[in-house]
C-alpha positions in Angstrom: 78.3 113.0 125.2 82.1 113.1 125.9 83.5 114.3 128.9 85.6 117.5 128.2 88.2 116.6 130.4 89.0 113.5 128.2 92.8 113.6 127.1 92.3 110.2 125.8 91.0 106.8 126.9 90.9 107.1 131.0 93.2 109.9 130.7 91.5 113.5 132.2 92.7 116.5 132.1 92.4 118.5 135.4 95.0 121.2 135.2 94.5 124.9 136.2 95.0 128.5 134.6 96.9 130.9 136.2 95.8 134.2 134.2 96.7 136.6 137.9 100.4 136.4 138.2 102.5 139.3 136.6 105.8 137.5 136.8 106.4 133.5 136.9 109.8 132.5 139.6 109.4 136.3 140.4 111.0 137.2 137.5 109.7 136.5 134.2 106.6 138.2 132.6 103.6 136.0 131.9 101.5 138.4 129.1 99.3 135.2 128.2 99.3 133.9 132.1 100.3 130.5 132.5 98.5 127.1 133.4 99.5 124.3 135.7 99.1 120.9 134.6 97.6 118.0 136.4 96.5 114.4 135.1 94.1 111.8 136.3 94.1 108.4 134.7 90.8 106.6 135.9 91.6 103.3 135.7 90.8 100.1 137.8 93.8 101.9 140.4 92.9 105.7 139.9 96.6 107.9 139.6 97.1 111.6 139.6 99.8 113.2 137.5 101.3 116.1 139.5 99.0 118.6 141.0 99.0 122.1 141.1 99.6 125.5 142.6 98.5 125.6 146.3 96.0 128.9 145.4 94.0 126.6 142.9 93.3 124.0 145.3 89.5 124.1 145.5 89.4 124.8 141.5 91.2 121.9 141.5 89.4 119.3 144.0 86.4 120.1 142.4 87.7 118.8 138.9 88.9 115.1 140.5 85.3 115.1 142.3 83.7 115.8 138.4 85.7 112.5 137.0 85.8 110.5 140.5 83.3 111.6 142.4 83.8 110.1 146.2 86.3 107.6 145.2 89.8 107.3 146.7 92.6 107.8 144.6 95.6 105.3 144.6 98.7 107.0 143.8 100.0 110.4 143.1 103.3 110.5 140.5 105.3 113.3 141.2 107.6 113.9 138.2 108.5 117.3 139.7 108.9 119.0 142.8 109.0 122.6 141.9 105.9 124.1 143.8 104.1 125.2 141.0 103.4 121.3 140.7 104.0 119.7 144.3 102.4 122.5 146.1 99.0 120.9 146.6 100.9 117.2 147.7 99.6 118.1 151.7 95.6 119.0 150.8 96.0 116.3 148.7 97.2 114.0 151.1 94.5 115.6 153.9 91.7 114.4 151.4 93.0 111.4 150.4 94.9 110.1 153.3 95.8 106.4 151.7 97.5 108.0 148.5 100.5 105.8 147.8 102.9 109.1 146.3 105.1 107.9 144.1 108.6 109.6 143.0 112.4 108.6 143.0 115.0 109.1 146.0 115.3 112.3 145.1 112.1 113.2 145.2 110.8 111.7 148.7 114.0 114.0 150.5 112.2 117.4 149.0 109.1 116.3 149.8 109.7 116.2 153.3 111.9 119.2 153.3 108.8 121.4 151.5 105.5 119.2 152.9 106.6 117.1 156.0 104.8 114.4 154.4 107.0 111.0 154.8 104.2 108.3 154.6 102.8 106.4 151.8 105.8 106.2 149.4 106.3 104.2 146.6 109.7 104.4 145.7 110.4 104.3 141.9 113.9 103.7 139.9 114.8 103.9 136.2 112.8 101.7 133.9 110.5 100.4 136.8 106.7 99.9 135.5 103.5 100.0 137.3 100.3 98.6 136.2 96.9 100.3 136.9 94.2 97.9 135.0 93.9 98.9 131.5 97.2 101.3 131.4 100.9 99.9 132.4 103.3 103.0 133.1 106.8 103.2 133.1 109.0 105.5 134.9 112.2 107.6 133.2 114.4 109.6 135.1 115.4 112.7 133.4 117.7 114.4 136.5 118.1 118.0 135.8 115.5 118.6 133.3 115.8 120.8 135.0 115.9 119.3 138.8 117.9 117.0 140.1 114.6 114.9 140.6 112.8 115.4 137.5 111.4 112.1 135.7 109.0 111.5 133.2 106.3 109.1 133.3 105.2 107.1 129.9 101.8 105.1 129.8 102.6 102.7 127.2 99.6 101.7 126.3 98.3 104.8 124.6 101.5 106.1 124.3 101.2 109.1 126.7 104.4 110.9 127.8 103.4 112.8 130.9 106.9 115.2 130.6 106.7 117.3 133.5 108.1 120.6 132.7 109.6 119.5 129.7 108.1 120.4 126.1 106.2 122.9 128.1 105.6 126.7 127.4 103.6 129.9 129.1 100.6 130.5 128.4 97.2 130.0 130.0 94.9 127.3 128.2 91.9 129.2 126.6 88.7 127.0 126.5 90.4 123.8 125.4 93.5 122.0 126.3 93.7 120.4 123.4 96.2 121.3 120.6 94.2 120.1 118.1 91.3 122.4 119.4 92.7 125.4 120.1 94.7 128.1 117.9 98.7 127.4 118.6 100.0 130.3 117.0 100.7 132.2 120.4 102.3 129.3 122.4 106.0 129.1 120.1 107.4 132.1 120.8 106.7 131.6 124.4 108.0 127.7 124.2 111.1 129.5 123.4 111.2 131.9 125.9 110.2 129.0 128.8 112.8 127.1 127.4 116.0 130.1 127.4 114.6 131.2 131.0 113.6 128.0 132.8 115.7 125.4 130.9 118.1 127.5 128.9 121.4 126.1 131.3 120.4 122.7 130.9 121.3 121.4 127.8 123.2 118.4 127.9 120.3 116.9 130.3 118.1 117.7 128.3 119.6 116.0 125.2 120.7 113.2 127.6 116.4 112.9 128.2 115.1 112.6 124.4 118.0 109.9 123.7 116.3 108.0 126.6 112.9 108.8 125.1 113.9 108.7 121.3 112.0 105.2 120.3 109.0 105.2 122.7 106.0 105.3 120.4 104.4 108.7 121.8 101.3 109.8 120.9 100.5 112.5 123.2 102.8 114.6 125.1 101.2 116.1 128.8 103.6 118.8 130.0 102.5 120.2 133.1 102.7 123.7 131.4 100.7 124.8 128.0 98.9 122.4 125.8 98.7 118.8 125.8 100.6 118.0 122.5 99.2 115.4 119.7 99.4 116.8 115.9 102.3 119.2 117.1 104.8 116.4 118.7 107.2 116.5 115.7 107.5 120.8 115.8 107.5 120.7 119.7 110.6 117.8 120.3 112.2 119.8 117.1 112.4 123.0 119.2 113.4 121.3 122.2 116.2 119.6 120.4 117.6 122.1 118.3 117.8 124.7 121.8 119.5 122.2 124.0 121.8 122.0 120.9 122.5 125.8 121.3 122.1 125.5 117.6 120.8 129.2 116.1 119.5 130.9 113.0 121.1 133.2 110.8 120.6 136.4 112.2 122.0 139.3 115.3 120.3 140.3 118.6 121.9 143.9 119.7 121.5 144.8 122.8 122.4 148.4 124.2 121.8 150.4 127.2 122.1 154.4 126.8 121.2 156.8 129.1 121.7 160.1 126.3 121.3 158.8 123.1 124.8 158.1 122.2 125.2 154.2 122.8 121.8 154.0 121.0 123.1 156.3 118.1 125.9 153.6 117.8 123.4 150.4 117.8 121.3 152.3 114.7 124.4 152.6 113.1 125.2 148.8 113.2 121.9 147.8 112.5 121.8 150.0 109.6 125.1 148.2 108.2 123.8 145.3 109.2 120.7 145.8 107.1 122.6 146.6 104.1 125.3 143.9 104.2 122.2 141.1 103.6 121.2 140.2 107.2 117.6 140.6 107.7 116.6 139.2 111.0 118.0 141.9 113.6 116.8 142.3 116.9 117.6 145.5 118.6 116.8 145.6 122.4 117.5 148.8 124.9 118.1 146.6 128.1 115.6 150.1 129.9 113.1 149.1 128.0 113.3 145.2 126.8 112.5 142.3 129.7 115.8 140.2 129.5 113.6 137.0 129.0 112.8 138.5 125.8 116.4 139.3 125.0 117.5 135.8 126.2 114.7 134.0 124.3 116.0 136.2 121.1 120.2 135.4 122.0 118.9 131.9 121.6 117.4 132.5 118.4 120.3 133.4 116.7 124.0 133.5 116.2 125.1 137.0 116.3 125.0 138.8 119.5 126.5 142.8 119.5 126.5 144.5 122.4 126.7 147.9 123.7 127.1 149.7 127.0 128.3 153.1 128.0 130.8 153.2 130.6 129.0 153.9 134.4 130.6 154.7 137.6 133.7 153.2 136.5 131.9 150.3 135.6 129.7 147.9 132.7 125.7 149.9 132.9 124.0 148.0 135.5 121.1 146.9 133.0 123.6 145.1 130.5 125.8 143.6 133.5 123.1 142.1 134.8 122.3 140.6 131.2 125.5 139.3 130.7 125.3 137.3 134.2 122.0 136.0 132.7 123.7 134.9 129.5 126.7 133.1 131.4 124.4 131.6 133.6 122.7 129.6 130.9 126.0 128.9 129.6 125.0 129.4 126.2 127.5 128.0 123.1 128.7 129.1 119.6 127.7 132.4 119.1 129.4 135.0 117.7 130.1 138.6 119.7 131.0 142.0 119.0 131.7 144.9 121.7 130.9 148.4 121.7 130.6 151.6 124.1 130.9 154.9 124.6 132.1 157.2 127.7 132.6 160.9 128.6 135.4 161.0 130.9 137.2 157.3 131.3 136.3 154.4 129.6 135.7 151.1 131.4 132.7 149.2 129.7 134.2 148.2 126.7 137.2 146.6 128.9 134.7 145.1 131.2 132.6 143.5 129.0 136.1 141.4 127.2 135.7 139.7 130.3 132.5 138.8 129.8 133.8 137.6 126.0 136.8 135.3 127.9 134.2 133.7 130.0 131.4 133.0 127.3 133.9 131.7 125.0 132.0 133.1 122.4 133.8 134.0 119.1 134.8 137.8 119.4 134.0 139.3 115.9 135.2 142.5 114.6 137.2 145.3 116.9 135.3 146.5 119.9 134.7 150.0 119.7 134.6 152.6 122.5 133.4 156.4 121.4 134.6 159.2 123.5 131.5 161.2 124.2 129.6 161.7 121.0 129.6 159.9 117.5 132.0 161.4 114.8 132.4 160.4 111.4 135.5 157.7 112.3 132.9 156.1 114.9 130.5 155.7 112.1 133.0 153.8 110.3 134.1 151.8 113.2 130.3 150.9 114.0 130.0 150.0 110.1 133.2 147.6 110.0 131.9 145.9 113.4 128.7 144.9 111.8 129.9 144.6 108.2 132.9 141.9 109.9 129.6 140.3 111.8 127.5 139.9 108.7 130.5 137.7 106.8 130.9 135.7 109.4 127.1 134.6 109.5 127.7 133.7 105.9 130.3 131.6 106.3 127.8 129.5 107.9 125.1 130.5 105.3 
């Protein structure tokens, strides 16, 4: 019987699942958990591709030994140095003291800094190759996807791309790891959320990487998070291509803060008119309830963004202010922006959000609205006018 760990030929999956962590990077919710993927090539030379979070080392080592027994590992390829993938380097080095670590110039400085490991280095440059028997590996540097040391390893023999974090997504692998053996439904939204939160700022480097790898005869993508992609390669690459170009669908995200319901009433009026004007994709996020990771994912999905904030101590509502900072950090491009807000005795939030509009370089649509205290007929009219302006702007692209 063929081992359950086989990806293809002599390549095995030796990754692990984290079903306990609540927040990835201490920030992003993991309702479906996350996998840390590592791969083992059992050839004339035995090669390990990336490692796993140190908390799972015993499970990880057992998986490795089930495949190779007591044989030594010749090479460890490090495509990405974030600790959820590099965390087991020092322990692997202790168990396999003669292992050669393959990485680029940026990699080795990080290995020394994180783990104090300075021996057994095998430096590779862009386009270098390594023959390990049946398999021939070639290395492609892909800096800033999404750290400076990131690279990818392509197995020219079987067409397998070991992609690091690229093409990854949140979600554990429940039973199987191949996309042909699992229900992939939950991963598509989690891929968008993973990209928008983790990689979102680095659209240009992702585009450069896609162009560099575009001509390769890829049959399998082995990312460090999520399923091994075989049947869905086209869909996965299309998602990353679209998101890294900041392309979006027709639709509107309404993100608002509201302490006592008045700003929320403005949001409801805007949404009602958007629907009446034929906009079907309307997503509403109360920032005091929706986690920003989901709001960011929707902003990556849809062209329209309407933000509402009450004035809070002469400032923007804190949760809205935090969201605006996250949007600016990701340098999202080509969005249409509407602004609204409310105040009781002195207005400031809408004016301050205007500064965000300038920094973001989003196209401002309609007139910003600032309501004093509670909704009145003219405020409803203003909300309808803002919605109408956004709907018309979106329809111009249809």
